[in-house]
Backbone bond lengths (Angstrom), bond angles and torsions (degrees), N, CA, C in turn:
res aa  C-N    CA-C-N  psi(-1)  N-CA   C-N-CA  omega(-1)  CA-C   N-CA-C  phi
1 M - - - 1.446 - - 1.477 108.52 -
2 P 1.373 115.83 145.62 1.438 117.46 179.14 1.484 111.02 -75.94
3 T 1.299 119.03 139.97 1.383 126.10 178.88 1.495 108.92 -141.10
4 P 1.361 115.02 158.87 1.487 119.20 -178.30 1.542 108.48 -60.68
5 D 1.384 120.21 -30.44 1.425 121.80 -179.69 1.555 111.20 -64.92
6 A 1.411 112.31 -42.01 1.459 115.49 -178.78 1.458 111.80 -70.35
7 R 1.377 121.28 -36.29 1.385 122.89 175.16 1.569 110.22 -59.30
8 E 1.325 116.25 -45.52 1.405 121.86 178.61 1.586 113.67 -62.11
9 R 1.270 111.08 -41.98 1.515 118.19 -179.28 1.539 107.56 -63.29
10 I 1.387 117.92 -47.07 1.469 122.68 177.62 1.446 110.91 -58.31
11 L 1.393 119.28 -49.54 1.432 123.04 -178.91 1.492 112.38 -63.72
12 G 1.380 118.67 -36.69 1.373 123.30 179.61 1.549 110.37 -65.04
13 T 1.341 116.11 -43.89 1.413 121.08 177.25 1.531 111.90 -60.28
14 A 1.339 114.18 -48.55 1.408 121.43 -176.48 1.601 108.97 -62.51
15 T 1.320 115.67 -38.39 1.496 121.59 -178.68 1.507 107.50 -64.92
16 R 1.263 120.97 -47.04 1.397 125.22 178.94 1.489 113.07 -59.93
17 L 1.379 116.09 -44.78 1.468 119.44 177.62 1.563 114.12 -69.10
18 F 1.332 112.94 -47.36 1.465 116.80 179.17 1.545 113.60 -61.24
19 D 1.349 115.01 -37.18 1.526 115.22 179.31 1.477 106.96 -70.93
20 R 1.326 124.08 -32.29 1.471 121.11 -175.07 1.532 110.78 -84.11
21 H 1.379 120.98 -34.81 1.379 119.36 -170.16 1.467 111.56 -123.93
22 G 1.333 125.40 -4.64 1.454 125.98 -174.86 1.485 112.66 88.10
23 V 1.379 117.62 155.96 1.378 121.67 -172.59 1.506 114.00 -70.08
24 H 1.333 117.47 -40.75 1.459 118.72 -177.22 1.550 110.79 -71.62
25 A 1.234 115.72 -27.68 1.529 118.34 -178.24 1.534 114.48 -75.31
26 V 1.293 115.33 -12.05 1.435 119.26 -177.33 1.548 108.57 -112.96
27 G 1.356 116.47 118.66 1.448 124.23 172.44 1.499 111.29 -87.39
28 L 1.309 109.41 159.32 1.512 117.78 176.69 1.505 114.64 -58.66
29 Q 1.330 116.18 -33.53 1.403 121.17 179.56 1.570 113.31 -62.69
30 R 1.332 109.68 -36.27 1.567 114.20 178.94 1.497 109.25 -69.86
31 I 1.324 116.88 -38.55 1.474 121.75 -179.75 1.576 107.06 -64.58
32 I 1.367 113.85 -45.46 1.474 115.19 176.26 1.483 115.32 -52.83
33 D 1.431 110.98 -52.68 1.423 116.62 -177.42 1.517 115.05 -63.89
34 E 1.342 118.20 -40.91 1.490 117.36 179.73 1.579 110.06 -72.86
35 C 1.217 116.62 -29.78 1.481 122.00 -179.31 1.500 110.80 -80.17
36 D 1.363 117.49 -27.20 1.415 127.87 -172.81 1.552 111.04 51.76
37 C 1.416 110.78 54.53 1.422 118.23 -176.40 1.537 115.62 -108.61
38 G 1.195 117.84 -23.11 1.435 120.25 -174.87 1.503 109.15 88.29
39 K 1.372 114.46 147.46 1.500 123.55 -174.42 1.609 107.62 -65.28
40 N 1.354 114.71 -47.01 1.416 118.88 -177.80 1.562 114.10 -55.42
41 L 1.311 114.92 -44.34 1.366 125.38 -178.43 1.487 111.39 -63.21
42 L 1.381 120.44 -45.73 1.411 128.26 175.15 1.462 109.79 -58.74
43 Y 1.310 120.96 -47.28 1.381 127.78 -176.19 1.642 111.88 -69.73
44 K 1.314 111.93 -27.39 1.531 113.57 177.45 1.609 108.91 -71.62
45 H 1.305 117.12 -27.43 1.446 119.59 179.74 1.517 114.13 -94.76
46 F 1.320 114.62 -32.42 1.445 121.37 178.06 1.504 110.73 -132.14
47 A 1.242 114.28 116.09 1.539 115.73 -174.58 1.545 112.92 -70.34
48 S 1.322 117.09 -20.50 1.469 118.83 -179.64 1.527 104.45 -157.08
49 K 1.398 108.12 169.54 1.551 113.97 176.80 1.551 107.73 -62.39
50 D 1.303 116.34 -39.13 1.494 115.82 177.77 1.507 114.88 -55.12
51 D 1.391 115.44 -38.98 1.419 117.66 178.58 1.573 110.09 -65.29
52 L 1.251 116.85 -41.45 1.461 125.88 178.10 1.504 107.98 -60.64
53 V 1.279 120.36 -45.36 1.501 126.93 -177.95 1.479 106.00 -65.81
54 V 1.321 119.50 -42.19 1.571 118.37 -177.49 1.513 104.83 -68.33
55 A 1.279 123.89 -43.28 1.541 121.80 179.71 1.473 108.94 -63.16
56 Y 1.301 121.68 -36.31 1.451 121.73 175.77 1.539 111.08 -61.52
57 L 1.323 115.14 -48.95 1.436 119.87 -179.89 1.559 112.97 -61.25
58 R 1.389 115.42 -37.28 1.407 117.33 178.68 1.566 109.95 -69.29
59 R 1.339 118.07 -34.15 1.420 121.65 175.59 1.547 110.48 -60.93
60 C 1.429 112.99 -46.54 1.358 113.05 177.60 1.440 118.79 -63.04
61 A 1.331 116.02 -36.19 1.468 123.61 175.65 1.451 113.13 -61.43
62 A 1.386 114.51 -40.56 1.446 121.86 177.66 1.502 111.73 -61.87
63 G 1.374 116.01 -41.61 1.440 122.16 175.52 1.481 113.62 -55.94
64 W 1.320 119.11 -39.90 1.452 126.88 -179.16 1.486 108.35 -68.24
65 D 1.349 113.41 -49.22 1.509 119.52 175.93 1.488 115.31 -50.26
66 A 1.445 112.19 -45.08 1.453 117.53 -177.89 1.502 108.91 -68.83
67 L 1.272 120.44 -35.40 1.500 124.99 175.43 1.520 108.23 -60.26
68 V 1.319 116.39 -51.84 1.439 116.38 -179.39 1.543 112.20 -58.54
69 A 1.362 115.12 -46.83 1.462 118.28 -176.77 1.576 113.04 -66.98
70 G 1.349 115.12 -18.61 1.446 120.27 -175.46 1.568 111.23 -92.04
71 I 1.336 118.31 -6.02 1.426 119.53 -178.05 1.505 108.23 -68.17
72 R 1.366 118.21 129.29 1.473 122.21 -173.89 1.547 114.59 -120.91
73 A 1.347 115.69 14.11 1.489 116.69 175.20 1.499 111.94 -54.05
74 A 1.259 119.20 148.07 1.441 127.45 -174.13 1.502 112.46 -67.43
75 S 1.334 117.49 -36.59 1.515 120.07 -175.65 1.448 109.57 -112.43
76 P 1.361 118.59 158.36 1.488 121.05 174.17 1.479 108.47 -61.04
77 E 1.274 118.05 -41.09 1.525 120.31 177.66 1.420 109.97 -55.72
78 G 1.382 119.11 -49.58 1.452 123.98 -178.36 1.647 110.18 -63.37
79 R 1.241 114.79 -32.14 1.479 114.17 179.33 1.489 113.04 -70.27
80 L 1.356 118.45 -35.28 1.429 121.87 171.67 1.535 113.21 -60.13
81 V 1.273 115.95 -46.30 1.480 120.92 176.12 1.487 110.39 -61.67
82 E 1.329 116.97 -45.89 1.427 121.78 -176.12 1.603 110.70 -60.15
83 L 1.270 109.84 -40.11 1.611 114.33 173.31 1.504 110.73 -53.36
84 V 1.343 117.48 -48.41 1.409 120.73 -179.39 1.544 110.77 -61.57
85 R 1.376 116.29 -41.87 1.369 119.08 178.86 1.546 113.42 -60.99
86 E 1.367 115.36 -43.08 1.429 120.08 -178.88 1.552 111.98 -70.96
87 A 1.358 116.38 -33.45 1.475 119.71 171.94 1.547 109.11 -62.87
88 G 1.362 119.72 -36.60 1.374 124.23 172.56 1.504 116.69 -54.76
89 V 1.314 112.68 -45.37 1.518 121.46 176.52 1.476 107.48 -58.00
90 R 1.296 117.67 -48.71 1.497 120.43 -177.96 1.441 116.45 -66.38
91 A 1.375 116.30 -41.70 1.351 125.13 -175.01 1.574 112.84 -71.58
92 T 1.293 115.70 -23.45 1.476 120.04 -176.35 1.507 112.96 -107.96
93 E 1.292 117.03 9.35 1.519 122.21 173.81 1.508 108.82 -61.56
94 P 1.331 123.55 143.23 1.394 126.30 174.98 1.492 111.44 -51.70
95 G 1.320 118.77 127.65 1.435 121.37 179.07 1.577 114.08 85.33
96 S 1.239 119.21 2.35 1.439 122.91 -176.19 1.573 108.09 -68.14
97 R 1.354 116.28 138.91 1.412 118.92 174.58 1.618 103.60 -113.32
98 G 1.241 122.73 23.27 1.416 122.63 179.99 1.553 110.42 89.37
99 C 1.289 115.18 -156.47 1.455 121.39 -176.99 1.568 108.21 -75.72
100 A 1.291 116.01 123.24 1.455 123.51 -178.38 1.553 110.50 -60.30
101 L 1.364 115.83 -36.91 1.456 119.00 -174.61 1.577 107.73 -72.54
102 R 1.316 114.76 -41.78 1.474 118.93 176.33 1.558 113.41 -62.09
103 A 1.370 113.52 -45.71 1.411 122.64 -176.65 1.609 106.21 -63.95
104 T 1.278 118.33 -45.12 1.452 120.68 -176.91 1.502 108.55 -67.57
105 L 1.378 118.07 -41.68 1.389 122.49 175.04 1.621 113.55 -48.72
106 A 1.380 111.25 -42.64 1.436 116.67 -178.23 1.570 110.18 -71.21
107 E 1.322 114.85 -27.33 1.485 118.49 -178.45 1.581 110.08 -78.07
108 F 1.276 114.78 -22.24 1.517 120.00 -176.26 1.575 108.58 -124.83
109 P 1.318 119.01 77.98 1.480 122.57 -177.10 1.509 112.04 -73.63
110 E 1.305 121.14 -16.76 1.428 120.78 -176.67 1.507 110.01 -74.81
111 P 1.340 115.37 117.82 1.507 122.87 -176.56 1.506 114.91 -54.92
112 R 1.370 118.48 -25.87 1.461 119.86 -177.88 1.481 112.44 -89.76
113 H 1.299 117.63 -8.21 1.519 119.83 -178.18 1.546 107.89 -69.63
114 P 1.321 118.10 134.84 1.541 120.45 -178.03 1.498 111.78 -55.43
115 A 1.324 120.33 -39.53 1.487 121.90 177.21 1.489 113.65 -62.48
116 H 1.326 115.88 -40.14 1.512 121.32 177.62 1.519 106.08 -62.81
117 R 1.272 117.39 -52.22 1.580 119.56 -177.25 1.479 112.45 -60.49
118 V 1.296 120.58 -43.84 1.489 122.93 178.20 1.529 108.11 -59.95
119 A 1.320 117.65 -49.88 1.452 121.91 179.56 1.543 113.63 -57.71
120 V 1.367 116.31 -49.84 1.438 119.10 179.02 1.539 110.40 -63.84
121 D 1.258 112.03 -46.15 1.573 112.69 -177.69 1.434 110.68 -59.39
122 Y 1.342 119.90 -42.83 1.485 117.74 -178.88 1.506 111.45 -72.09
123 L 1.338 120.25 -36.64 1.496 118.44 -179.71 1.533 109.25 -66.94
124 M 1.331 117.90 -30.30 1.473 119.35 177.24 1.528 106.97 -69.41
125 R 1.343 120.80 -42.38 1.457 121.50 176.83 1.556 112.48 -65.27
126 A 1.351 116.62 -37.08 1.377 116.35 176.35 1.557 113.49 -63.29
127 R 1.341 113.72 -40.63 1.470 117.03 171.80 1.492 114.48 -58.18
128 T 1.308 115.88 -44.73 1.471 119.07 175.81 1.427 113.89 -58.53
129 R 1.379 117.35 -41.47 1.511 122.80 178.99 1.519 107.42 -60.05
130 L 1.347 115.85 -51.04 1.520 119.91 179.77 1.512 110.61 -56.44
131 R 1.301 117.47 -39.07 1.466 120.52 177.28 1.495 112.19 -65.10
132 E 1.320 116.75 -35.44 1.436 119.71 177.08 1.557 111.59 -67.30
133 L 1.341 114.35 -41.28 1.407 119.78 177.60 1.553 110.23 -60.88
134 A 1.327 112.18 -46.11 1.522 117.45 -177.63 1.509 110.25 -65.27
135 S 1.328 116.96 -28.57 1.496 116.99 -176.64 1.498 109.58 -72.53
136 E 1.339 117.75 -10.34 1.522 119.84 177.98 1.533 110.43 -88.51
137 T 1.353 118.66 -4.17 1.448 123.00 178.05 1.502 110.83 -90.91
138 S 1.292 120.55 -177.61 1.367 124.78 179.55 1.518 115.07 -92.68
139 A 1.402 111.06 9.40 1.490 115.93 -175.98 1.621 112.99 -63.30
140 P 1.230 118.57 135.08 1.474 119.45 -177.86 1.537 109.60 -71.23
141 D 1.360 116.65 -26.82 1.487 118.06 173.11 1.569 110.40 -127.53
142 P 1.319 111.65 85.05 1.468 117.46 -173.52 1.640 113.21 -60.21
143 D 1.272 111.99 -33.74 1.435 115.26 175.96 1.540 115.72 -60.31
144 R 1.385 110.31 -44.02 1.430 113.69 178.73 1.588 111.41 -67.61
145 L 1.225 117.83 -36.15 1.471 123.70 174.23 1.557 110.23 -59.06
146 A 1.310 118.24 -49.25 1.400 121.10 179.42 1.548 114.97 -66.60
147 D 1.320 116.96 -36.32 1.408 120.99 177.81 1.602 108.43 -67.43
148 R 1.302 114.78 -41.94 1.500 117.60 176.20 1.477 110.62 -60.30
149 V 1.296 123.62 -46.50 1.402 128.74 179.43 1.561 109.85 -62.71
150 L 1.387 115.32 -37.23 1.458 115.12 176.25 1.464 111.40 -67.47
151 L 1.345 119.22 -37.85 1.466 121.66 -179.98 1.545 110.17 -65.33
152 I 1.318 117.58 -33.42 1.450 118.71 175.32 1.564 111.16 -70.05
153 I 1.236 116.92 -39.13 1.481 120.42 171.33 1.482 114.58 -59.77
154 D 1.373 115.26 -44.20 1.474 121.39 173.82 1.493 111.72 -56.02
155 G 1.326 116.04 -50.30 1.410 122.25 179.18 1.549 113.22 -61.74
156 L 1.275 116.66 -37.46 1.415 122.42 175.93 1.492 112.16 -60.63
157 Y 1.393 116.77 -49.54 1.403 119.17 178.28 1.520 114.94 -65.74
158 A 1.279 117.64 -25.94 1.495 123.07 172.55 1.478 110.74 -73.03
159 N 1.311 120.08 -45.61 1.446 124.61 -172.67 1.558 117.40 -98.38
160 G 1.243 115.74 -19.86 1.472 121.64 -178.95 1.534 114.01 -58.70
161 P 1.359 114.70 -46.90 1.466 116.55 177.86 1.537 113.95 -63.09
162 I 1.345 118.32 -22.74 1.395 122.78 -178.76 1.537 114.01 -90.99
163 F 1.341 114.83 -47.17 1.447 122.49 -173.90 1.549 113.52 -102.83
164 G 1.270 118.22 -7.97 1.517 121.63 169.77 1.534 110.00 65.85
165 D 1.349 111.58 -137.49 1.440 119.75 -173.36 1.559 114.24 -59.58
166 D 1.321 112.16 -33.54 1.582 115.53 177.28 1.598 109.39 -59.22
167 A 1.312 116.20 -41.44 1.517 118.38 -179.60 1.493 110.66 -68.35
168 A 1.332 115.12 -33.89 1.488 121.67 -176.87 1.507 107.30 -69.95
169 K 1.319 116.32 -48.57 1.446 122.04 -179.57 1.541 113.23 -62.07
170 A 1.325 114.45 -39.49 1.425 119.25 -178.82 1.598 109.66 -72.82
171 A 1.335 115.07 -35.71 1.443 117.11 179.11 1.596 109.55 -66.27
172 V 1.290 115.28 -43.49 1.482 115.83 -179.95 1.577 111.25 -64.44
173 A 1.313 117.85 -41.17 1.395 120.56 176.22 1.534 111.62 -60.28
174 F 1.288 115.29 -44.60 1.385 122.92 179.10 1.563 111.80 -61.56
175 A 1.324 116.63 -44.56 1.430 122.57 176.32 1.614 111.58 -59.95
176 E 1.275 113.11 -43.00 1.483 119.84 179.04 1.473 107.18 -59.31
177 D 1.376 118.86 -47.11 1.403 122.84 -179.17 1.514 111.69 -62.57
178 V 1.275 119.56 -45.39 1.431 125.97 -176.99 1.537 108.24 -64.94
179 V 1.407 117.19 -50.39 1.415 116.06 179.28 1.522 115.18 -60.53
180 R 1.320 115.68 -39.00 1.478 122.14 177.14 1.476 109.24 -60.71
181 A 1.380 115.93 -48.96 1.505 117.09 -175.74 1.557 111.70 -67.85
182 E 1.279 117.82 -36.89 1.406 125.67 -175.00 1.553 109.79 -71.60
183 T 1.338 115.80 -35.16 1.443 116.15 -174.35 1.512 112.68 -90.88
184 S 1.361 115.34 -11.35 1.489 118.07 175.26 1.460 111.90 -109.55
185 A 1.328 119.92 0.54 1.509 117.65 -179.14 1.505 111.15 -82.97
186 E 1.295 112.08 153.43 1.388 123.39 173.67 1.485 108.36 -76.38
187 P 1.334 122.57 150.75 1.357 122.01 -179.63 1.560 108.59 -65.59
188 V 1.385 114.26 142.04 1.502 119.04 -174.16 1.589 102.81 -104.46
189 E 1.288 112.42 128.48 1.475 118.05 179.42 1.493 110.90 -76.95
190 S 1.354 117.55 141.81 1.430 121.53 175.31 1.514 111.85 -66.39
191 R 1.302 114.57 144.73 1.506 118.83 -178.29 1.525 107.89 -111.45
C-alpha cells in the first residue's frame, strides 16, 4: 500500500542517485532496485519519471529556500556573503555535481519539459530573493549586486566540485570584495 513513508523513501533514493549520477543516467528500474519498493508502489506515488524528477527538483529548491531562511548574519551584506559561503559548503561536498537545479536544467533543454520549467521557475525566484536581500543593503544598484552574487554562486557550483575548498575560499573572498565595492560605490551614470 502507498504510504507517505514509501513516497519519501522513493524520493530519497532518487535524490541520492540523481545527485550522484544525473537524472538521465538513472533509470526507474535502478531506483526501484535500490529502494526495494516494487514498480507498482513507485507508480502509485509517481505516475512517471518526469513526476519523480519534478518532485526531486522541488525538494532541491526547498533545501535552498531553507538555507536562505536560515542565514543569520547580522547585516544584509553579511547575509549575501554567508549565502556564498554556504553554497561553497554544498558545492564542495564529496560527490557533489554542483547545483542540482542547474544540472537538471542542462539535461532538459526543452522549455516545455516539466523539469525545465520547474528549474527555470525556481532559479528566477532565487534571483528575485537575492535581489530582495541586496535591496536591504546600501548598494545604489541592488539588482546589479544580487546578479553579481548569483554569478559567483553559479561559478562556485561549476568549480567547487573540481577545485574544492580553494574554489569555496576564492568565491567567499570574491563575494566580500563585490559586496564591499557595490555597497560603497557611487551610482554610475548610464552612458
